[in-house]
C-alpha positions in Angstrom: -111.5 73.0 17.7 -110.7 76.5 18.9 -110.4 75.3 22.5 -108.1 72.5 21.5 -105.9 75.0 19.5 -105.8 77.3 22.5 -104.7 74.5 24.8 -102.0 73.5 22.4 -100.8 77.0 22.1 -100.8 77.4 25.9 -98.8 74.3 26.4 -96.4 75.3 23.8 -95.8 78.6 25.6 -95.5 77.3 29.1 -91.6 77.4 28.9 -91.8 81.1 27.9 -94.2 81.8 30.6 -91.9 80.4 33.2 -89.0 82.3 31.9 -91.1 85.5 32.1 -92.0 85.0 35.7 -88.6 86.1 37.3 -88.8 89.4 35.3 -92.4 89.9 36.3 -91.6 89.3 40.0 -88.6 91.7 39.8 -90.8 94.6 38.5 -93.7 93.7 40.8 -91.4 93.7 43.9 -88.9 96.3 43.3 -90.7 98.7 40.9 -94.4 98.6 41.6 -94.6 97.7 45.2 -92.4 100.6 46.4 -94.9 103.0 44.7 -97.1 102.5 47.9 -94.5 104.6 49.7 -95.6 107.7 47.8 -98.2 108.1 50.5 -95.4 109.6 52.5 -95.6 112.6 50.4 -99.0 113.4 51.9 -98.1 112.6 55.6 -95.9 113.9 58.3 -93.9 110.7 58.3 -92.0 109.5 61.4 -90.2 106.3 62.1 -92.2 105.6 65.2 -95.6 106.0 63.6 -94.6 104.3 60.3 -96.1 104.8 56.9 -99.7 104.2 57.7 -99.7 105.6 61.2 -98.2 109.0 60.5 -100.5 112.0 60.4 -102.1 113.0 57.1 -101.2 116.4 56.0 -102.5 116.6 52.4 -100.5 118.9 50.2 -98.6 120.6 53.0 -95.3 119.1 52.1 -95.7 120.4 48.5 -96.5 123.9 49.8 -93.4 123.7 52.1 -91.1 122.7 49.2 -92.3 125.3 46.8 -92.2 128.1 49.3 -88.5 127.6 49.8 -86.5 130.2 47.8 -83.9 127.7 46.6 -86.6 125.2 45.1 -87.0 127.1 41.8 -83.3 127.2 41.4 -82.9 123.5 42.1 -85.6 122.6 39.5 -84.1 125.0 37.0 -80.6 123.5 37.4 -82.1 120.0 37.1 -83.9 120.9 33.8 -80.8 122.7 32.3 -78.4 119.9 33.0 -80.9 117.2 31.9 -81.7 119.0 28.7 -78.0 119.4 28.0 -77.5 115.7 28.6 -80.4 114.9 26.2 -80.0 117.3 23.4 -76.2 117.5 23.4 -75.4 114.0 24.3 -78.1 112.2 22.4 -76.6 112.4 18.9 -73.2 111.0 19.9 -74.2 107.3 20.3 -75.9 107.5 16.9 -72.8 109.1 15.3 -70.5 106.5 17.0 -72.7 103.5 15.9 -72.7 104.8 12.2 -68.9 105.2 12.3 -68.3 101.8 13.8 -70.7 100.3 11.2 -68.6 101.7 8.4 -65.4 100.1 9.7 -64.4 97.0 7.7 -61.4 95.9 9.6 -62.9 93.5 12.2 -59.9 93.7 14.7 -59.9 97.4 14.5 -63.7 97.7 15.0 -63.6 95.3 18.0 -60.7 97.2 19.6 -62.5 100.6 19.2 -65.7 99.1 20.6 -63.9 97.7 23.7 -62.3 101.0 24.3 -65.5 103.2 24.0 -67.6 100.6 25.9 -65.2 100.4 28.9 -66.1 103.7 30.7 -69.7 102.6 31.1 -68.5 99.8 33.6 -66.6 102.3 35.7 -68.3 103.8 38.7 -68.7 107.6 39.0 -66.2 107.5 41.8 -63.5 106.4 39.3 -64.7 108.7 36.6 -64.6 111.5 39.1 -61.0 110.7 39.9 -60.2 110.9 36.2 -61.8 114.3 35.9 -60.0 115.7 39.0 -56.8 114.4 37.7 -57.3 116.2 34.4 -59.0 119.5 35.6 -57.8 120.1 39.2 -56.6 123.6 39.7 -53.4 122.7 41.7 -52.4 119.4 40.4 -54.5 118.8 37.3 -52.7 117.6 34.1 -54.4 120.3 31.9 -53.7 123.1 34.4 -50.1 122.0 34.7 -49.7 122.5 31.0 -51.6 125.8 31.1 -49.5 127.1 34.0 -46.3 126.3 32.1 -47.6 128.1 29.0 -49.5 131.1 30.4 -48.2 131.3 34.0 -51.5 130.7 35.8 -54.1 127.8 35.9 -57.8 128.1 35.1 -60.3 127.0 37.8 -62.3 124.5 35.5 -64.1 122.9 38.4 -64.9 126.2 40.1 -66.2 128.1 37.2 -70.0 127.5 36.5 -69.6 127.6 32.7 -66.6 125.2 32.6 -68.2 123.0 35.3 -71.3 122.5 33.1 -69.1 121.7 30.1 -67.1 119.1 32.1 -70.2 117.6 33.6 -71.9 117.1 30.1 -68.6 116.0 28.5 -67.8 113.4 31.2 -71.4 112.0 30.9 -71.1 111.6 27.2 -67.7 109.9 27.4 -69.0 107.5 30.0 -72.2 106.4 28.3 -71.7 107.0 24.6 -70.1 103.6 23.8 -72.6 101.5 25.7 -75.6 103.4 24.3 -74.3 102.9 20.8 -75.0 99.1 21.1 -78.8 99.6 20.5 -78.1 101.6 17.3 -75.6 99.0 16.1 -78.2 96.3 16.5 -80.7 98.5 14.6 -78.1 99.0 11.8 -77.9 95.2 11.2 -81.7 95.2 10.1 -81.0 97.4 7.2 -81.1 95.6 3.9 -77.6 95.7 2.3 -79.2 95.9 -1.1 -80.3 99.4 -0.3 -76.7 100.5 -0.1 -76.0 98.8 -3.3 -78.8 100.5 -5.0 -77.9 103.9 -3.7 -74.2 103.3 -4.8 -75.4 102.4 -8.3 -77.4 105.7 -8.4 -74.2 107.6 -7.7 -74.7 108.3 -4.0 -71.5 108.8 -2.0 -71.0 107.6 1.6 -72.5 110.6 3.3 -75.6 110.5 1.0 -76.0 106.8 1.8 -75.9 107.6 5.5 -78.4 110.4 5.1 -80.9 108.6 2.7 -80.5 105.0 3.9 -78.8 104.5 7.3 -80.7 107.3 9.2 -84.1 106.5 7.9 -83.5 102.8 8.6 -82.9 103.4 12.3 -85.3 106.3 12.7 -87.8 104.2 14.6 -85.1 103.3 17.1 -84.0 106.9 17.4 -87.5 108.1 18.2 -87.9 105.3 20.7 -84.7 106.2 22.5 -85.6 109.9 22.4 -88.9 109.2 24.0 -87.3 107.2 26.8 -84.7 109.9 27.3 -87.4 112.5 27.7 -88.9 110.5 30.4 -85.6 110.8 32.3 -85.3 114.5 31.7 -85.9 115.3 35.4 -83.4 112.6 36.5 -80.0 114.1 36.5 -78.6 111.3 38.6 -76.9 111.7 42.0 -73.4 110.2 41.7 -72.5 112.2 38.7 -73.4 115.6 40.2 -72.4 114.9 43.8 -68.9 113.8 42.9 -68.1 116.7 40.6 -69.9 119.5 42.5 -68.4 121.9 45.1 -69.9 124.9 47.0 -68.5 127.4 44.5 -70.7 126.0 41.7 -73.7 125.2 43.8 -75.7 127.8 41.8 -75.7 125.5 38.8 -74.8 122.1 40.4 -77.6 121.8 43.2 -80.2 119.6 41.6 -83.2 117.6 42.8 -81.1 114.5 43.6 -78.7 116.3 45.8 -81.5 118.2 47.4 -83.2 114.8 48.3 -80.0 113.5 49.7 -79.3 116.6 51.8 -82.9 117.0 53.1 -84.0 113.4 53.1 -81.0 111.3 54.3 -78.9 114.0 56.1 -81.9 116.0 57.4 -84.3 113.1 57.9 -87.3 115.0 56.3 -88.5 112.1 54.4 -91.9 113.5 53.6 -90.4 116.5 51.9 -88.1 114.4 49.7 -91.0 112.0 48.9 -93.1 115.0 47.7 -90.2 116.2 45.6 -89.7 112.7 44.1 -93.4 112.5 43.2 -93.3 115.9 41.6 -90.2 114.7 39.6 -92.0 111.5 38.5 -95.2 113.4 37.4 -93.2 115.8 35.3 -91.3 112.9 33.8 -94.6 111.1 33.0 -96.0 114.3 31.3 -92.8 114.6 29.1 -93.0 111.0 28.0 -96.7 111.4 27.0 -96.0 114.6 25.2 -93.0 113.2 23.3 -94.9 110.1 22.4 -97.9 112.2 21.1 -95.5 114.2 18.9 -93.9 111.0 17.6 -97.3 109.5 16.7 -97.9 112.4 14.4 -95.1 110.9 12.3 -96.2 107.3 12.8 -93.2 106.7 15.1 -94.9 106.5 18.6 -93.9 104.1 21.3 -97.7 103.2 21.7 
């Protein structure tokens, strides 16, 4: 009887298994198979000898990287910019989702959703053009106004402090709307009767958000935070590269730009593979740590 039940269950799930195969192949080919290339981090890789024919050098590439004086600064910049992206930018999609959830006019809600979602589909080249149009020292819209008011412009993109602010702000503006979709979906799972009960008890709108809305999506918030911690060392190349300039290299030179400069422009693939492996290991440690902390509150991912 059990074997017959298993056969029926297997046959019933065949269509789902077939639908699962393309996703499985995608991750196997493009995510797991390339991990074999990490062996380059432990070799003196050359095109002529190939991945497996190149000389094994052990940890020499890691020693070379961490002996360079600029390495600590690059890692520091990466961590600072990533932490600002996570801890400053993380609450904005939640706030936006809650605000959109409170809108009762359907046409107005859809209009706002379209406007805030749109920047996500622009490339960083286009977003960078917007930023330059606004903050350029010579021809920027904001500096044109400042010059007419105070007589001189402010070098927003050439001052480390203002550059970091623009970097974080442009990232929030670009991704806030699209990231809010997950929280909007989570908000639909909250029982409307909870809001009715809270209203009967005299709770105002802010109290309902605090005691009903936020606890209702707390699991999703923790899940997204754990995933964000895993990307803490991944600042992203396009965003930094388009906005950076030599004047702010002390805060804008990060791991991704280092890998581009040393790996693609300098053809030192072993060094960049070693840096990439270091970045991945740190990301894994952060994910495990964040999940361990979340499990103490019964909110862990696994």
